[in-house]
C-alpha positions as CSV (number, residue, x, y, z in Angstrom):
1,M,13.7,-10.5,-4.8
2,T,10.4,-11.0,-2.9
3,E,9.3,-10.2,0.6
4,R,6.2,-10.7,2.7
5,I,4.2,-7.7,3.8
6,E,1.2,-7.5,6.2
7,A,-0.6,-4.2,5.8
8,E,-4.0,-2.5,6.3
9,A,-5.6,-0.9,3.2
10,I,-6.2,2.8,3.8
11,H,-7.2,3.8,0.2
12,S,-7.8,1.9,-3.0
13,V,-7.9,3.2,-6.6
14,A,-9.2,1.1,-9.4
15,P,-7.6,1.4,-12.9
16,E,-10.7,3.1,-14.3
17,E,-10.4,5.8,-11.6
18,F,-6.8,6.8,-12.3
19,G,-7.9,9.9,-14.1
20,E,-9.9,11.1,-11.1
21,H,-6.7,11.0,-8.9
22,D,-3.5,12.9,-9.1
23,L,-1.3,9.8,-9.6
24,D,2.4,10.1,-10.6
25,P,2.6,9.2,-14.3
26,E,5.3,6.6,-13.5
27,L,3.1,5.0,-10.9
28,E,0.2,4.9,-13.3
29,S,2.2,3.2,-16.0
30,L,3.6,0.7,-13.5
31,A,0.1,-0.1,-12.3
32,G,-1.3,-0.7,-15.8
33,E,-4.5,-2.6,-15.2
34,R,-3.8,-3.3,-11.5
35,H,-5.4,-1.5,-8.5
36,V,-3.3,0.9,-6.5
37,V,-3.7,0.3,-2.8
38,V,-2.2,2.6,-0.2
39,C,-1.6,0.7,3.0
40,R,-0.2,1.0,6.5
41,R,2.6,-1.6,7.0
42,G,2.1,-3.9,9.9
43,G,-1.7,-4.0,9.8
44,H,-4.1,-2.1,12.0
45,P,-2.2,-0.7,15.1
46,S,-3.7,-0.6,18.5
47,I,-4.1,2.7,20.4
48,F,-1.0,1.6,22.5
49,E,1.0,1.0,19.3
50,L,0.0,4.4,17.9
51,A,1.0,6.2,21.1
52,W,4.3,4.2,21.3
53,A,5.1,5.2,17.7
54,M,4.4,8.8,18.5
55,L,6.6,8.8,21.6
56,R,9.5,7.2,19.7
57,R,8.9,9.6,16.9
58,K,8.9,6.7,14.5
59,P,5.9,7.0,12.2
60,I,3.9,4.1,10.9
61,E,5.3,3.2,7.5
62,P,3.0,3.6,4.4
63,V,3.4,1.3,1.4
64,T,1.7,1.2,-1.9
65,L,0.7,-2.1,-3.4
66,L,-0.2,-2.9,-7.0
67,V,-2.8,-5.7,-6.9
68,E,-5.0,-7.6,-9.4
69,E,-8.2,-7.3,-7.4
70,R,-9.7,-4.4,-5.4
71,V,-8.9,-4.5,-1.6
72,P,-11.6,-2.9,0.5
73,E,-10.4,0.0,2.8
74,G,-9.8,-1.3,6.3
75,E,-9.0,-4.9,5.2
76,T,-5.7,-6.4,6.3
77,V,-3.7,-8.1,3.6
78,D,-0.8,-10.5,3.9
79,V,0.9,-10.7,0.6
80,T,4.2,-11.6,-1.2
81,V,5.6,-8.7,-3.1
82,E,8.5,-7.6,-5.2
83,E,10.0,-4.1,-5.3
84,T,9.4,-1.8,-8.2
85,S,11.5,1.1,-9.6
86,I,9.6,3.5,-7.2
87,A,10.6,3.5,-3.5
88,G,7.8,2.3,-1.3
89,V,5.8,0.8,-4.2
90,Y,5.5,-3.0,-4.4
91,R,3.9,-5.4,-7.0
92,V,2.0,-8.3,-5.5
93,V,3.3,-11.6,-7.0
């Protein structure tokens, strides 16, 4: 099953950099030759949205995307994804 996610890239790891990061072995095998991008779901929040999330004690949800091409940090992506066997990790289709 697929879903649409809008998210802001916080950190991106290229396949050739996997050895330099402490990635979960299962995540590394799922990624294969794809980039691993850690994102903030919903895009870049305003100061008001950050304050509101803090007051409600509802944190901003992180998601991890497995993508074909590198996504620069700070860029907002709007992609169609499918769930993987790891919670919070999605493969872009």
